[in-house]
DSSP file (Angstrom, degrees, kcal/mol; ACC not computed):
  #  RESIDUE AA STRUCTURE BP1 BP2  ACC     N-H-->O    O-->H-N    N-H-->O    O-->H-N    TCO  KAPPA ALPHA  PHI   PSI    X-CA   Y-CA   Z-CA
    1    1 A Q              0   0    0      0, 0.0    11,-2.3     0, 0.0     2,-0.3   0.000 360.0 360.0 360.0 146.1   96.1   37.8  -10.5
    2    2 A S  E     -A   11   0A   0      9,-0.2     2,-0.4     2,-0.0     9,-0.3  -0.950 360.0-151.5-136.4 157.2   98.4   36.5   -7.8
    3    3 A W  E     -A   10   0A   0      7,-3.1     7,-2.6    -2,-0.3     2,-0.4  -0.998  12.6-157.0-128.7 128.4   98.5   36.3   -4.0
    4    4 A T  E     +A    9   0A   0     -2,-0.4     5,-0.2     5,-0.2     2,-0.2  -0.882  16.7 170.5-107.9 135.8  101.8   36.2   -2.0
    5    5 A F  E >   -A    8   0A   0      3,-2.8     3,-0.8    -2,-0.4    19,-0.1  -0.669  51.3 -67.1-131.6-171.7  102.0   34.8    1.4
    6    6 A V  T 3  S+     0   0    0      1,-0.3     3,-0.0    -2,-0.2    -2,-0.0   0.866 125.3  10.6 -53.4 -52.5  104.9   33.9    3.8
    7    7 A L  T 3  S+     0   0    0     19,-0.1    17,-1.9    16,-0.0     2,-0.3   0.177 127.4   8.2-117.3  19.1  106.5   31.0    2.0
    8    8 A G  E <   -AB   5  23A   0     -3,-0.8    -3,-2.8    15,-0.3     2,-0.3  -0.975  57.5-119.4-172.8-172.3  104.9   31.1   -1.4
    9    9 A E  E     -AB   4  22A   0     13,-2.3    13,-2.3    -2,-0.3     2,-0.4  -0.994  12.9-161.5-149.1 143.5  102.7   32.5   -4.1
   10   10 A V  E     +AB   3  21A   0     -7,-2.6    -7,-3.1    -2,-0.3     2,-0.3  -0.982  13.8 179.2-126.6 139.6   99.6   31.4   -5.9
   11   11 A R  E     -AB   2  20A   0      9,-2.7     9,-2.5    -2,-0.4     2,-0.4  -0.974  13.6-150.7-140.4 157.6   98.3   32.8   -9.2
   12   12 A I  E     - B   0  19A   0    -11,-2.3     2,-0.8    -2,-0.3     7,-0.2  -0.972  12.5-142.0-127.5 140.3   95.4   32.2  -11.5
   13   13 A N     >  -     0   0    0      5,-2.6     4,-2.9    -2,-0.4     5,-0.4  -0.908  14.3-161.4 -97.3 110.0   95.1   32.7  -15.2
   14   14 A Y  T  4 S+     0   0    0     -2,-0.8    -1,-0.1     1,-0.2     0, 0.0   0.677  85.8  55.9 -70.5 -16.8   91.5   33.9  -15.6
   15   15 A L  T  4 S+     0   0    0      1,-0.1    -1,-0.2     3,-0.1    -2,-0.0   0.868 125.0  18.3 -80.2 -37.6   91.4   33.0  -19.4
   16   16 A T  T  4 S-     0   0    0     -3,-0.3    -2,-0.2     2,-0.1     3,-0.1   0.610  95.4-124.0-109.0 -16.0   92.3   29.4  -18.9
   17   17 A G     <  +     0   0    0     -4,-2.9     2,-0.2     1,-0.3    -3,-0.2   0.508  55.4 156.0  81.6   4.2   91.5   28.7  -15.3
   18   18 A E        -     0   0    0     -5,-0.4    -5,-2.6    -6,-0.1     2,-0.4  -0.446  28.7-156.0 -67.9 133.7   95.1   27.5  -14.8
   19   19 A L  E     -B   12   0A   0     -7,-0.2     2,-0.3    -2,-0.2    -7,-0.2  -0.924  12.0-175.8-109.0 136.1   96.3   27.7  -11.2
   20   20 A Q  E     -B   11   0A   0     -9,-2.5    -9,-2.7    -2,-0.4     2,-0.3  -0.967   4.5-172.5-130.7 148.5  100.0   27.9  -10.4
   21   21 A A  E     -B   10   0A   0     -2,-0.3     2,-0.3   -11,-0.2   -11,-0.2  -0.985   2.2-177.1-137.2 148.9  101.9   27.9   -7.1
   22   22 A R  E     -B    9   0A   0    -13,-2.3   -13,-2.3    -2,-0.3     2,-0.4  -0.994  25.5-119.5-145.0 152.7  105.5   28.5   -6.3
   23   23 A R  E     -B    8   0A   0     -2,-0.3   -15,-0.3   -15,-0.2     2,-0.2  -0.723  25.9-139.6 -90.9 136.7  107.6   28.4   -3.2
   24   24 A Q        -     0   0    0    -17,-1.9     2,-0.2    -2,-0.4   -15,-0.0  -0.581  32.8 -90.4 -89.8 157.2  109.4   31.5   -2.1
   25   25 A K        -     0   0    0     -2,-0.2     2,-0.4     1,-0.1    -1,-0.1  -0.481  44.7-137.1 -64.1 133.7  112.9   31.5   -0.7
   26   26 A S        -     0   0    0     -2,-0.2   -19,-0.1     1,-0.1    -1,-0.1  -0.807  20.9-170.6 -98.4 134.6  112.7   31.2    3.1
   27   27 A Y        +     0   0    0     -2,-0.4     2,-0.3     2,-0.1    -1,-0.1   0.284  58.5 108.1-101.1   7.7  114.9   33.3    5.4
   28   28 A L  S    S-     0   0    0     21,-0.2    18,-0.2     1,-0.1     2,-0.1  -0.678  73.6-118.0 -83.6 138.7  113.8   31.3    8.4
   29   29 A G        -     0   0    0     -2,-0.3    18,-0.3    18,-0.1     2,-0.3  -0.403  24.2-105.4 -77.6 152.9  116.5   29.0    9.7
   30   30 A I        -     0   0    0     16,-3.5     2,-1.6    18,-0.1    -1,-0.1  -0.583  32.3-126.1 -72.3 136.3  116.2   25.3    9.9
   31   31 A N        +     0   0    0     -2,-0.3     2,-0.3    -3,-0.0    -1,-0.1  -0.606  60.1 130.2 -90.4  79.8  115.6   24.2   13.5
   32   32 A V        -     0   0    0     -2,-1.6     3,-0.1    15,-0.2     6,-0.0  -0.905  41.5-164.9-125.6 157.0  118.4   21.7   14.0
   33   33 A M  S    S+     0   0    0     -2,-0.3     2,-0.4     1,-0.2    61,-0.1   0.597  74.2  46.8-114.1 -18.7  120.9   21.4   16.8
   34   34 A R  S >  S-     0   0    0      1,-0.1     3,-1.9    61,-0.0     4,-0.2  -0.960  76.2-126.4-129.7 146.2  123.5   19.1   15.3
   35   35 A A  G >  S+     0   0    0     -2,-0.4     3,-1.8     1,-0.3    -1,-0.1   0.830 107.9  62.7 -59.0 -34.6  125.2   19.1   11.8
   36   36 A E  G 3  S+     0   0    0      1,-0.3    -1,-0.3    -3,-0.0     5,-0.0   0.649  93.4  65.0 -68.9 -11.9  124.2   15.5   11.2
   37   37 A D  G <  S+     0   0    0     -3,-1.9    -1,-0.3     3,-0.0    -2,-0.2   0.518  77.5 109.5 -85.5  -5.1  120.5   16.5   11.3
   38   38 A L  S <  S-     0   0    0     -3,-1.8     3,-0.1    -4,-0.2    -3,-0.0  -0.392  77.8-120.9 -70.2 150.0  120.9   18.7    8.2
   39   39 A P  S    S+     0   0    0      0, 0.0     2,-0.4     0, 0.0    -1,-0.1   0.831  88.5  20.1 -63.2 -35.4  119.2   17.4    5.1
   40   40 A E  S >  S-     0   0    0      3,-0.2     3,-0.9     0, 0.0     2,-0.2  -0.997  76.1-119.4-143.0 140.3  122.2   17.1    2.8
   41   41 A A  T 3  S+     0   0    0     -2,-0.4     3,-0.1     1,-0.2    -5,-0.0  -0.493  94.4  21.9 -76.1 145.5  126.0   16.9    3.3
   42   42 A G  T 3  S+     0   0    0      1,-0.2     2,-0.4    -2,-0.2    -1,-0.2   0.535  96.6 110.3  80.5   7.6  128.2   19.6    1.8
   43   43 A V    <   -     0   0    0     -3,-0.9     2,-0.4     2,-0.0    -1,-0.2  -0.952  66.5-127.9-118.3 133.4  125.5   22.2    1.6
   44   44 A W        -     0   0    0     -2,-0.4     2,-0.4    -3,-0.1    -3,-0.0  -0.650  29.7-171.4 -78.3 133.0  125.3   25.4    3.7
   45   45 A Y        -     0   0    0     -2,-0.4     2,-0.6   -15,-0.0   -16,-0.1  -0.939  28.5-115.6-123.0 147.2  122.0   25.8    5.5
   46   46 A C        +     0   0    0     -2,-0.4   -16,-3.5   -18,-0.2     3,-0.1  -0.731  34.6 172.9 -77.9 120.7  120.6   28.8    7.4
   47   47 A V        +     0   0    0     -2,-0.6     2,-0.3   -18,-0.3   -15,-0.2   0.205  64.0  45.3-116.3  13.2  120.1   27.5   11.0
   48   48 A G  S    S-     0   0    0    -21,-0.1    -1,-0.2   -17,-0.1   -18,-0.1  -0.963  89.5-108.6-152.6 139.0  119.3   30.8   12.6
   49   49 A T        -     0   0    0     -2,-0.3   -21,-0.2   -20,-0.1   -22,-0.0  -0.522  39.5-117.7 -71.1 126.1  116.9   33.5   11.4
   50   50 A P        -     0   0    0      0, 0.0    -1,-0.1     0, 0.0     3,-0.1  -0.276  11.9-147.7 -60.8 149.1  118.8   36.6   10.2
   51   51 A V  S    S+     0   0    0      1,-0.1     2,-0.3    30,-0.0    -2,-0.0   0.490  75.7  17.7 -96.2  -4.5  118.2   39.8   12.2
   52   52 A A        -     0   0    0     16,-0.0     2,-0.3    15,-0.0    -1,-0.1  -0.990  57.7-152.9-158.7 159.8  118.6   42.1    9.2
   53   53 A C        -     0   0    0     -2,-0.3     2,-0.1    -3,-0.1    16,-0.1  -0.937  45.9 -80.8-132.2 159.7  118.7   42.3    5.4
   54   54 A E        -     0   0    0     -2,-0.3    13,-0.2     1,-0.1     3,-0.1  -0.372  33.2-150.3 -63.0 132.2  120.5   44.8    3.2
   55   55 A L  S    S-     0   0    0     11,-3.6     2,-0.3     1,-0.3    -1,-0.1   0.884  74.0 -12.4 -74.1 -39.8  118.5   48.1    2.9
   56   56 A W        -     0   0    0     10,-0.4    -1,-0.3     1,-0.1     0, 0.0  -0.976  48.7-164.1-157.8 154.7  119.8   48.9   -0.6
   57   57 A K  S    S+     0   0    0     -2,-0.3    -1,-0.1    -3,-0.1     9,-0.0   0.669  81.0  59.1-114.0 -24.8  122.5   47.7   -2.9
   58   58 A D  S    S+     0   0    0      2,-0.0     2,-0.2     0, 0.0    -1,-0.0   0.484  78.0 101.4 -93.6  -3.3  122.9   50.4   -5.6
   59   59 A R        -     0   0    0      1,-0.1    -3,-0.1     3,-0.0     7,-0.1  -0.543  67.4-137.9 -84.0 150.5  123.8   53.4   -3.5
   60   60 A G        +     0   0    0     -2,-0.2    -1,-0.1     3,-0.0     3,-0.1   0.292  62.5 121.0 -89.8  10.0  127.3   54.5   -3.3
   61   61 A D  S    S-     0   0    0      1,-0.2     5,-0.1     2,-0.1    -2,-0.0  -0.098  79.5 -68.3 -66.7 171.4  127.3   55.2    0.5
   62   62 A H    >   -     0   0    0      1,-0.1     3,-1.6     3,-0.1     4,-0.4  -0.319  47.3-117.7 -59.4 143.3  129.6   53.5    2.9
   63   63 A W  G >  S+     0   0    0      1,-0.3     3,-1.4     2,-0.2     4,-0.4   0.821 111.5  62.0 -56.6 -33.6  128.8   49.7    3.3
   64   64 A A  G >  S+     0   0    0      1,-0.3     3,-0.7     2,-0.2    -1,-0.3   0.758  95.6  60.8 -67.5 -23.1  127.9   50.1    7.0
   65   65 A D  G <  S+     0   0    0     -3,-1.6    -1,-0.3     1,-0.2    -2,-0.2   0.648  95.4  63.1 -76.7 -13.4  125.1   52.5    6.1
   66   66 A R  G <  S+     0   0    0     -3,-1.4   -11,-3.6    -4,-0.4   -10,-0.4   0.608  93.8  68.0 -86.3 -12.5  123.3   49.8    4.1
   67   67 A W    X>  -     0   0    0     -3,-0.7     4,-2.2    -4,-0.4     3,-1.2  -0.923  69.4-146.4-115.5 129.2  122.7   47.4    7.0
   68   68 A P  T 34 S+     0   0    0      0, 0.0     4,-0.2     0, 0.0    -1,-0.1   0.728 100.6  61.0 -64.1 -19.4  120.3   48.1    9.9
   69   69 A T  T 34 S+     0   0    0      1,-0.1    11,-0.2     2,-0.1    12,-0.1   0.749 116.5  28.3 -77.3 -22.5  122.7   46.1   12.1
   70   70 A T  T X4 S+     0   0    0     -3,-1.2     3,-1.4    -6,-0.3    -1,-0.1   0.641 101.6  75.4-112.5 -19.0  125.6   48.5   11.5
   71   71 A N  T 3< S+     0   0    0     -4,-2.2    -2,-0.1     1,-0.3    -1,-0.1   0.501  94.1  55.9 -79.2   1.1  124.0   51.9   10.8
   72   72 A G  T 3> S-     0   0    0      1,-0.3     4,-0.6    -4,-0.2    -1,-0.3   0.298 111.2-114.6-108.5   8.3  123.2   52.5   14.4
   73   73 A G  H <>  -     0   0    0     -3,-1.4     4,-2.3     1,-0.2    -1,-0.3  -0.206  49.3 -48.0  86.1 179.0  126.7   52.1   15.8
   74   74 A K  H  > S+     0   0    0      1,-0.2     4,-2.9     2,-0.2     5,-0.2   0.863 131.2  55.8 -61.3 -41.5  128.2   49.4   18.1
   75   75 A P  H  > S+     0   0    0      0, 0.0     4,-2.0     0, 0.0    -1,-0.2   0.917 111.4  44.5 -60.5 -41.0  125.4   49.6   20.8
   76   76 A R  H  X S+     0   0    0     -4,-0.6     4,-2.6     2,-0.2     5,-0.2   0.932 113.8  50.1 -66.7 -44.4  122.7   48.8   18.2
   77   77 A W  H  X S+     0   0    0     -4,-2.3     4,-2.1     1,-0.2    -1,-0.2   0.924 110.6  50.1 -57.7 -45.2  124.8   46.1   16.6
   78   78 A K  H  < S+     0   0    0     -4,-2.9     4,-0.5     1,-0.2    -1,-0.2   0.898 111.6  47.7 -62.5 -41.6  125.4   44.5   20.0
   79   79 A A  H >< S+     0   0    0     -4,-2.0     3,-0.8    -5,-0.2     4,-0.4   0.913 114.1  46.3 -66.0 -42.9  121.7   44.5   20.8
   80   80 A L  H 3< S+     0   0    0     -4,-2.6     3,-0.4     1,-0.2    -2,-0.2   0.812 110.0  54.1 -70.5 -29.4  120.7   43.0   17.5
   81   81 A M  T 3X S+     0   0    0     -4,-2.1     4,-2.4    -5,-0.2    -1,-0.2   0.501  83.0  89.3 -84.3  -3.5  123.4   40.3   17.6
   82   82 A Q  H <> S+     0   0    0     -3,-0.8     4,-2.4    -4,-0.5    -1,-0.2   0.933  87.9  47.3 -60.7 -46.7  122.4   39.0   21.0
   83   83 A R  H  > S+     0   0    0     -3,-0.4     4,-2.2    -4,-0.4    -1,-0.2   0.935 114.1  45.8 -63.7 -47.6  119.9   36.4   19.5
   84   84 A P  H  > S+     0   0    0      0, 0.0     4,-2.6     0, 0.0    -1,-0.2   0.882 112.6  52.3 -62.4 -34.9  122.3   35.1   16.9
   85   85 A A  H  X S+     0   0    0     -4,-2.4     4,-2.3     2,-0.2    -2,-0.2   0.907 109.1  49.1 -66.0 -40.6  125.0   34.9   19.5
   86   86 A D  H  X S+     0   0    0     -4,-2.4     4,-2.0     2,-0.2    -1,-0.2   0.898 111.9  49.0 -63.9 -40.2  122.8   32.9   21.8
   87   87 A R  H  X S+     0   0    0     -4,-2.2     4,-2.3     2,-0.2    -2,-0.2   0.908 110.6  50.5 -65.9 -42.3  121.9   30.5   18.9
   88   88 A L  H  X S+     0   0    0     -4,-2.6     4,-2.6     1,-0.2     5,-0.2   0.917 109.5  51.0 -60.7 -43.3  125.5   30.1   18.0
   89   89 A N  H  X S+     0   0    0     -4,-2.3     4,-2.5     1,-0.2    -1,-0.2   0.905 109.7  50.0 -61.0 -42.1  126.3   29.3   21.6
   90   90 A A  H  X S+     0   0    0     -4,-2.0     4,-2.0     2,-0.2    -1,-0.2   0.896 111.4  49.0 -64.2 -40.1  123.5   26.7   21.7
   91   91 A L  H  X S+     0   0    0     -4,-2.3     4,-0.9     2,-0.2    -2,-0.2   0.913 112.3  47.6 -65.9 -42.5  124.8   25.1   18.5
   92   92 A L  H ><>S+     0   0    0     -4,-2.6     5,-2.9     1,-0.2     3,-0.6   0.901 110.7  51.8 -65.7 -40.0  128.4   24.9   19.8
   93   93 A E  H ><5S+     0   0    0     -4,-2.5     3,-1.5     1,-0.2    -1,-0.2   0.889 104.6  57.0 -61.1 -39.5  127.2   23.5   23.1
   94   94 A A  H 3<5S+     0   0    0     -4,-2.0    -1,-0.2     1,-0.3    -2,-0.2   0.762 111.1  43.9 -63.6 -24.7  125.3   20.8   21.2
   95   95 A H  T <<5S-     0   0    0     -4,-0.9    -1,-0.3    -3,-0.6    -2,-0.2   0.314 118.3-111.3-101.4   6.6  128.6   19.8   19.6
   96   96 A G  T < 5S+     0   0    0     -3,-1.5     3,-0.2    -4,-0.2    -3,-0.2   0.817  81.6 123.6  71.4  31.0  130.6   20.0   22.8
   97   97 A I    > < +     0   0    0     -5,-2.9     3,-1.1     1,-0.2    -4,-0.2  -0.150  21.8 122.7-114.1  36.9  132.6   23.0   21.7
   98   98 A T  G >   +     0   0    0      1,-0.2     3,-1.4    -6,-0.2    -1,-0.2   0.699  59.2  74.1 -74.8 -17.6  131.8   25.3   24.6
   99   99 A D  G 3  S+     0   0    0      1,-0.3    -1,-0.2    -3,-0.2    -2,-0.1   0.673  92.2  57.4 -68.8 -14.5  135.4   25.9   25.6
  100  100 A H  G <         0   0    0     -3,-1.1    -1,-0.3     1,-0.2    -2,-0.2   0.414 360.0 360.0 -96.7   0.8  135.9   28.1   22.6
  101  101 A C    <         0   0    0     -3,-1.4    -1,-0.2    -4,-0.1    -2,-0.1   0.462 360.0 360.0 -86.4 360.0  133.1   30.6   23.5
């Protein structure tokens, strides 16, 4: 039997009593403001929580229909992208790159 929670899973083998745990992939962004605060150089990290995930991969419909950010048209996309845009602006400001926004 196993129990899944936000960032991991725990399971027990009832025959042996062995307990196992594993960490799940996190889709939460790392809370850093400057690139030098990232854990490792040369590795891409998520620094903002995504606002959507792909709804399905195996259907032959148009790609825009698979994403909740695009299947509602431009007004829905614009509303959903406000939070990531604000986070991007804050990251650029932290690096002194506000003139490009």
